[in-house]
Backbone as CSV, one residue per row, in Angstrom:
resi,resn,N_x,N_y,N_z,CA_x,CA_y,CA_z,C_x,C_y,C_z
1,MET,1.401,-4.214,21.014,1.942,-5.503,21.306,2.913,-5.819,20.153
2,LEU,3.979,-6.460,20.346,5.018,-6.797,19.197,4.562,-7.996,18.450
3,VAL,5.135,-8.067,17.345,4.773,-9.106,16.317,4.878,-10.462,16.970
4,SER,5.984,-10.727,17.854,6.241,-11.859,18.475,5.191,-12.266,19.467
5,GLY,4.244,-11.404,19.843,3.280,-11.786,20.591,2.029,-12.252,20.051
6,PHE,1.894,-12.059,18.690,0.663,-12.458,18.006,0.879,-13.349,16.718
7,MET,2.216,-13.555,16.400,2.444,-14.374,15.186,2.161,-15.779,15.440
8,ILE,2.215,-16.482,14.249,2.069,-17.896,14.236,3.551,-18.491,14.404
9,PRO,3.772,-19.274,15.434,5.129,-19.690,15.677,5.536,-20.559,14.460
10,TYR,6.877,-20.364,14.150,7.367,-21.096,12.758,7.132,-22.679,12.814
11,ALA,7.248,-23.319,14.037,6.909,-24.624,14.084,5.605,-25.138,13.674
12,GLN,4.562,-24.218,13.756,3.194,-24.478,13.520,2.917,-23.894,12.024
13,VAL,3.762,-23.306,11.402,3.531,-22.854,10.024,3.534,-23.953,8.946
14,VAL,2.617,-24.040,8.068,2.617,-25.221,7.152,3.448,-24.836,6.012
15,LYS,4.404,-25.795,5.698,5.457,-25.591,4.783,5.418,-26.664,3.671
16,VAL,5.792,-26.244,2.368,6.032,-27.132,1.353,7.374,-27.011,0.753
17,GLN,7.827,-27.936,-0.032,8.999,-27.819,-0.894,8.858,-27.351,-2.119
18,ALA,9.760,-26.635,-2.680,9.628,-26.050,-4.145,9.327,-27.161,-5.068
19,SER,9.605,-28.437,-4.757,9.286,-29.515,-5.630,7.792,-30.054,-5.426
20,ASP,7.022,-29.538,-4.391,5.699,-29.932,-4.366,4.872,-29.398,-5.341
21,THR,3.786,-30.135,-5.667,2.805,-29.699,-6.662,1.817,-28.650,-6.318
22,VAL,1.149,-27.982,-7.301,0.166,-27.027,-6.961,-0.998,-27.872,-6.282
23,ARG,-1.262,-29.041,-6.856,-2.266,-29.800,-6.331,-2.060,-30.044,-4.746
24,ASN,-0.770,-30.412,-4.527,-0.495,-30.592,-2.942,-0.762,-29.415,-2.080
25,VAL,-0.324,-28.231,-2.630,-0.534,-26.880,-2.048,-1.873,-26.638,-1.757
26,VAL,-2.838,-26.787,-2.752,-4.319,-26.508,-2.605,-4.845,-27.483,-1.598
27,ASN,-4.455,-28.689,-1.649,-5.030,-29.678,-0.604,-4.512,-29.213,0.710
28,LEU,-3.271,-29.008,1.002,-2.859,-28.544,2.269,-3.535,-27.254,2.831
29,MET,-3.771,-26.344,1.965,-4.456,-25.193,2.264,-6.041,-25.430,2.736
30,LEU,-6.457,-26.313,2.117,-7.853,-26.752,2.365,-8.020,-27.578,3.718
31,LEU,-7.056,-28.413,3.769,-7.159,-29.349,4.929,-6.658,-28.577,6.325
32,ASP,-5.638,-27.714,6.089,-5.161,-27.075,7.409,-5.828,-25.724,7.569
33,HIS,-6.843,-25.367,6.640,-7.518,-24.053,6.908,-6.605,-22.883,6.918
34,VAL,-5.566,-22.773,5.955,-4.718,-21.692,5.985,-4.718,-21.011,4.537
35,SER,-4.388,-19.756,4.544,-4.444,-18.961,3.355,-3.106,-18.978,2.735
36,CYS,-2.140,-19.509,3.309,-0.790,-19.353,2.603,0.138,-20.511,3.330
37,LEU,1.182,-20.773,2.420,2.135,-21.851,2.868,3.540,-21.366,2.618
38,VAL,4.416,-21.662,3.455,5.812,-21.142,3.144,6.473,-22.251,2.494
39,ILE,7.291,-21.773,1.418,8.023,-22.544,0.462,9.460,-22.526,1.162
40,VAL,9.954,-23.834,1.241,11.225,-24.140,1.769,12.219,-24.786,0.815
41,LEU,13.418,-24.443,0.973,14.536,-25.086,0.171,15.585,-25.420,1.113
42,GLU,15.989,-26.570,1.224,17.145,-26.891,2.089,16.866,-26.258,3.548
43,ASP,15.690,-26.526,3.961,15.339,-26.082,5.435,15.342,-24.615,5.634
44,ARG,15.367,-23.826,4.588,15.250,-22.354,4.712,14.023,-21.860,3.872
45,ALA,13.241,-20.922,4.547,12.122,-20.353,3.840,12.664,-19.566,2.680
46,THR,12.057,-19.796,1.529,12.441,-19.025,0.243,11.339,-18.354,-0.358
47,GLY,10.012,-18.714,0.094,8.948,-18.015,-0.421,7.634,-18.169,0.306
48,ILE,6.563,-17.619,-0.190,5.283,-17.813,0.312,4.262,-18.105,-0.956
49,ILE,3.371,-19.131,-0.797,2.422,-19.287,-2.008,1.047,-19.104,-1.184
50,THR,0.191,-18.397,-1.906,-1.124,-17.921,-1.245,-2.273,-18.555,-2.062
51,LYS,-3.518,-18.428,-1.510,-4.691,-18.923,-2.128,-4.750,-18.050,-3.487
52,THR,-4.431,-16.788,-3.453,-4.529,-15.872,-4.655,-3.514,-16.544,-5.716
53,ASP,-2.486,-17.003,-5.356,-1.410,-17.675,-6.278,-2.008,-18.886,-6.837
54,ALA,-2.724,-19.625,-5.955,-3.496,-20.835,-6.488,-4.550,-20.474,-7.578
55,CYS,-5.172,-19.448,-7.250,-6.305,-18.992,-8.258,-5.684,-18.529,-9.561
56,TRP,-4.590,-17.777,-9.372,-3.888,-17.431,-10.648,-3.431,-18.620,-11.545
57,CYS,-2.968,-19.664,-10.785,-2.572,-20.836,-11.573,-3.778,-21.443,-12.309
58,TYR,-4.986,-21.534,-11.640,-6.134,-21.988,-12.230,-6.525,-21.146,-13.380
59,LEU,-6.632,-19.896,-13.235,-7.089,-19.019,-14.268,-6.170,-18.931,-15.595
60,ASN,-4.806,-19.234,-15.241,-3.896,-19.265,-16.238,-3.603,-20.696,-16.928
61,GLY,-4.389,-21.657,-16.544,-4.248,-23.051,-17.154,-2.993,-23.758,-16.546
62,ILE,-2.461,-23.408,-15.388,-1.219,-24.132,-15.042,-1.628,-25.427,-14.391
63,SER,-1.006,-26.456,-14.759,-1.332,-27.777,-14.371,-1.280,-27.952,-12.883
64,LEU,-2.430,-28.668,-12.275,-2.238,-29.016,-10.870,-1.011,-29.806,-10.607
65,ASP,-0.314,-30.443,-11.487,0.840,-31.347,-11.341,2.043,-30.472,-11.466
66,ALA,1.987,-29.171,-11.741,3.185,-28.218,-11.877,3.899,-28.083,-10.545
67,GLN,5.131,-28.034,-10.464,5.905,-27.798,-9.244,5.777,-26.332,-8.747
68,VAL,5.702,-26.160,-7.563,5.694,-24.864,-7.045,6.870,-24.086,-7.504
69,GLY,7.920,-24.571,-7.338,9.101,-23.873,-7.614,9.249,-23.448,-9.131
70,ASP,8.508,-23.974,-9.804,8.522,-23.680,-11.405,7.637,-22.536,-11.798
71,ILE,6.625,-22.241,-10.918,5.693,-21.194,-11.245,5.728,-20.051,-10.295
72,MET,6.321,-20.053,-9.198,6.306,-18.915,-8.284,7.727,-18.138,-8.458
73,PRO,7.601,-16.890,-8.330,8.815,-15.987,-8.320,9.121,-16.036,-6.849
74,TRP,9.300,-17.188,-6.307,9.523,-17.313,-4.762,10.813,-16.966,-4.137
75,THR,11.765,-16.656,-5.051,13.048,-16.215,-4.294,13.044,-14.798,-4.153
76,ALA,12.433,-13.955,-4.867,12.297,-12.501,-4.759,11.278,-11.889,-3.979
77,GLY,10.039,-12.577,-3.843,9.032,-11.965,-3.215,8.685,-12.314,-1.661
78,LEU,9.723,-12.843,-1.035,9.525,-13.149,0.472,9.801,-11.890,1.231
79,LYS,8.819,-11.357,1.898,9.070,-10.349,2.692,9.243,-10.796,4.094
80,LYS,10.195,-10.220,4.825,10.516,-10.583,6.203,10.505,-9.336,7.158
81,ILE,10.041,-9.669,8.355,9.732,-8.610,9.346,10.429,-9.001,10.699
82,GLN,11.062,-8.273,11.447,11.572,-8.432,12.708,10.520,-8.709,13.684
83,SER,10.900,-9.670,14.662,9.862,-10.017,15.712,9.683,-9.021,16.723
84,ASN,10.520,-7.902,16.616,10.438,-6.836,17.787,9.760,-5.673,17.230
85,VAL,9.018,-5.754,15.953,8.271,-4.517,15.519,6.873,-4.714,16.101
86,ASP,6.488,-3.456,16.458,5.018,-3.448,16.967,3.880,-3.768,15.924
87,ARG,2.723,-3.886,16.426,1.512,-4.171,15.620,1.304,-3.038,14.457
88,ASP,1.354,-1.810,14.833,1.069,-0.794,13.883,2.310,-0.774,12.822
89,GLY,3.479,-0.927,13.342,4.644,-1.067,12.319,4.585,-2.105,11.428
90,ALA,3.929,-3.293,11.935,3.733,-4.487,10.946,2.682,-4.249,10.049
91,ALA,1.703,-3.516,10.434,0.542,-3.213,9.515,1.027,-2.210,8.274
92,LYS,1.960,-1.362,8.782,2.487,-0.342,7.658,3.449,-1.191,6.806
93,PHE,4.290,-2.062,7.329,5.147,-2.921,6.690,4.318,-3.700,5.445
94,LEU,3.197,-4.316,5.881,2.389,-5.129,5.017,1.917,-4.246,3.920
95,GLU,1.357,-3.083,4.216,0.650,-2.044,3.461,1.747,-1.640,2.409
96,LYS,2.930,-1.201,2.891,3.941,-0.681,2.067,4.402,-1.579,1.002
97,ASN,4.506,-2.879,1.408,5.070,-3.954,0.419,3.920,-4.602,-0.329
98,LYS,2.727,-4.246,-0.103,1.321,-4.698,-0.714,1.384,-6.138,-0.627
99,VAL,1.499,-6.722,0.500,1.418,-8.108,0.718,0.514,-8.385,1.952
100,HIS,0.002,-9.531,2.170,-0.881,-9.982,3.308,-0.102,-10.817,4.312
101,HIS,1.052,-11.247,3.932,1.741,-12.268,4.823,3.214,-11.731,4.877
102,ALA,3.917,-12.116,5.895,5.256,-11.970,6.074,5.997,-12.820,7.053
103,LEU,7.189,-13.331,6.645,7.847,-14.127,7.496,8.440,-13.377,8.775
104,VAL,8.318,-13.858,9.933,8.946,-13.156,11.003,10.310,-13.823,11.390
105,ILE,11.341,-12.904,11.604,12.599,-13.410,11.833,13.041,-12.655,13.181
106,ASP,14.129,-13.388,13.766,14.754,-12.808,14.941,15.831,-11.981,14.623
107,GLU,16.595,-11.450,15.519,17.772,-10.493,15.433,18.965,-11.158,14.681
108,ASN,18.974,-12.515,14.664,20.020,-13.257,13.790,19.453,-13.714,12.367
109,GLY,18.167,-13.356,12.009,17.714,-13.759,10.754,17.162,-14.997,10.665
110,LYS,16.919,-15.683,11.779,16.294,-16.964,11.892,14.757,-16.859,11.855
111,GLU,14.230,-17.909,11.089,12.736,-17.922,10.980,11.955,-18.146,12.399
112,VAL,11.256,-17.333,12.713,10.528,-17.652,14.128,8.984,-17.672,13.958
113,GLY,8.463,-17.088,13.061,7.011,-17.049,12.757,6.593,-16.526,11.404
114,LEU,5.224,-16.341,11.218,4.553,-15.773,10.218,3.434,-14.976,10.724
115,ILE,3.266,-13.799,10.022,1.998,-12.953,10.333,1.373,-12.798,9.114
116,SER,0.046,-12.420,9.246,-0.757,-12.172,8.208,-1.563,-10.828,8.436
117,SER,-2.099,-10.249,7.551,-2.998,-8.979,7.739,-4.119,-9.361,8.682
118,PHE,-4.688,-10.600,8.600,-5.780,-10.992,9.405,-5.325,-11.101,10.803
119,ASP,-4.027,-11.627,11.135,-3.545,-11.618,12.487,-3.592,-10.220,13.066
120,ILE,-3.288,-9.249,12.304,-3.099,-7.767,12.748,-4.640,-7.407,13.061
121,ALA,-5.461,-7.696,12.201,-6.926,-7.336,12.393,-7.549,-7.936,13.672
122,GLN,-7.224,-9.240,13.970,-7.503,-9.778,15.151,-7.041,-9.075,16.433
123,GLU,-5.782,-8.723,16.297,-5.041,-8.026,17.395,-5.836,-6.660,17.604
124,VAL,-6.205,-6.034,16.626,-6.816,-4.792,16.758,-8.152,-4.815,17.262
125,ALA,-8.845,-5.947,16.986,-10.328,-6.155,17.438,-10.178,-6.550,18.824
126,MET,-9.031,-7.247,19.399,-8.917,-7.527,20.747,-8.776,-6.444,21.552
127,ASP,-8.003,-5.512,21.059,-7.636,-4.230,21.754,-8.926,-3.372,21.767
128,ALA,-9.644,-3.465,20.836,-11.026,-2.534,20.818,-12.036,-3.022,21.794
129,SER,-11.967,-4.519,22.175,-13.046,-4.994,22.948,-12.676,-4.885,24.504
130,LYS,-11.302,-4.272,24.707,-10.877,-4.109,26.111,-11.584,-2.865,26.823
């Protein structure tokens, strides 16, 4: 199956502004039961912040009132994958880039979704149960 068949559609992805606080990020992750949020700037995805990043903030004494944009290397770390890549290609992409999440884009570079290693695992499990 292609990434477009099991991704989270971009409209359903939880997003935050670079000016949002770490506290807001943690609250949104808990309330929405998600492991990452997409950071947007001027309506364009510029990064991803994960639960691991939130734990890093805690361990390093970063204030919960710090802005996400001030603590994240969010402009360089955003990994993007085409929506027409198949499941195995997506798994290889995540492994090669040593990430658990990637923004899904269409052929024009427009954000269309988000995938995670968990989404891939679910897709593999569904195939195995057939």
